[in-house]
C-alpha positions in Angstrom: 0.0 0.3 0.2 1.5 3.3 -0.8 1.4 6.2 1.3 -1.1 8.2 -0.1 -3.1 5.1 0.0 -2.5 4.5 3.7 -3.3 8.4 4.1 -6.3 7.8 2.1 -6.9 5.4 4.4 -6.6 6.6 7.7 -8.8 9.7 7.0 -11.7 8.0 5.4 -11.3 10.3 1.8 -13.9 10.2 -1.0 -13.0 9.5 -4.3 -11.7 13.0 -4.9 -8.7 12.8 -2.1 -11.0 15.4 -0.1 -10.3 15.4 3.7 -11.4 17.2 6.3 -9.5 18.7 8.9 -10.9 21.0 12.0 -9.1 24.1 12.9 -8.3 25.4 16.3 -12.2 27.1 16.3 -13.7 24.2 15.5 -14.2 24.8 11.4 -13.9 22.5 9.3 -11.7 22.5 6.1 -11.7 20.6 3.2 -8.2 19.9 1.1 -7.0 17.6 -1.5 -3.7 15.7 -0.6 -0.9 16.8 -3.2 1.9 13.9 -2.1 3.1 12.3 1.0 7.1 12.2 1.5 9.8 10.7 3.6 12.2 12.9 4.9 14.7 12.0 7.4 12.8 9.4 9.1 9.8 11.4 9.2 6.7 11.5 6.6 4.8 14.6 5.5 1.7 15.6 4.2 1.5 18.2 1.2 -2.2 19.6 0.9 -4.0 22.1 -0.9 -7.5 23.4 0.1 -10.2 22.0 -1.6 -12.4 24.8 -1.2 -10.4 28.1 -1.0 -11.2 31.0 1.5 -10.2 33.6 3.2 -7.3 31.6 4.9 -6.4 29.6 2.3 -5.8 30.2 -1.3 -5.8 27.4 -4.4 -2.1 28.2 -4.2 -1.5 27.8 -0.8 0.8 24.5 0.5 0.0 23.1 3.8 2.4 20.6 5.3 1.5 18.2 8.0 3.9 15.2 9.8 2.4 12.0 9.3 1.8 10.4 12.5 1.0 6.9 11.3 1.2 5.2 15.1 -2.1 7.6 16.2 -3.1 8.1 12.8 -3.4 11.8 12.8 -1.1 14.8 11.1 0.5 17.0 13.2 1.5 20.6 12.7 5.4 21.4 12.0 5.9 24.1 14.4 9.6 24.6 13.7 9.9 27.1 10.7 13.4 25.8 9.9 12.3 21.9 9.1 9.2 23.5 7.5 11.7 25.1 5.0 13.8 22.0 4.5 10.5 19.5 4.2 9.0 22.2 1.7 12.2 22.5 -0.3 12.5 18.7 -0.4 9.3 18.5 -1.7 9.8 21.1 -4.5 12.9 19.5 -5.4 12.0 15.8 -5.2 11.4 14.6 -8.7 8.1 12.6 -9.5 7.8 8.8 -10.1 7.4 9.4 -13.7 10.5 11.5 -13.8 12.7 9.0 -11.9 11.6 6.6 -14.5 12.8 9.2 -17.4 16.1 9.6 -15.8 16.7 5.7 -15.5 15.2 4.9 -18.7 18.2 7.3 -20.0 20.8 6.1 -18.1 20.5 2.4 -19.3 
């Protein structure tokens, strides 16, 4: 099972890969999963707003640490770590790019 499928299973996503999170004020926010990546031994979920509002636009990427043991998404409080994880996300080649590079090398 892939990381993305695992996250879908944990949060009971519908077929459009939308999850609902509840903020500190009790508001439900809907997000789409962009990706789940492993960085320095931890898994991180990259989300975008499914329904952009005043707080989140369609271009905002929200990053959470995926705690598989407790089956929750945890906010990242360390700004340096958040920047590192985002930089890794931006520069990480996707599976298709990996295959293309592998094909070119063989």
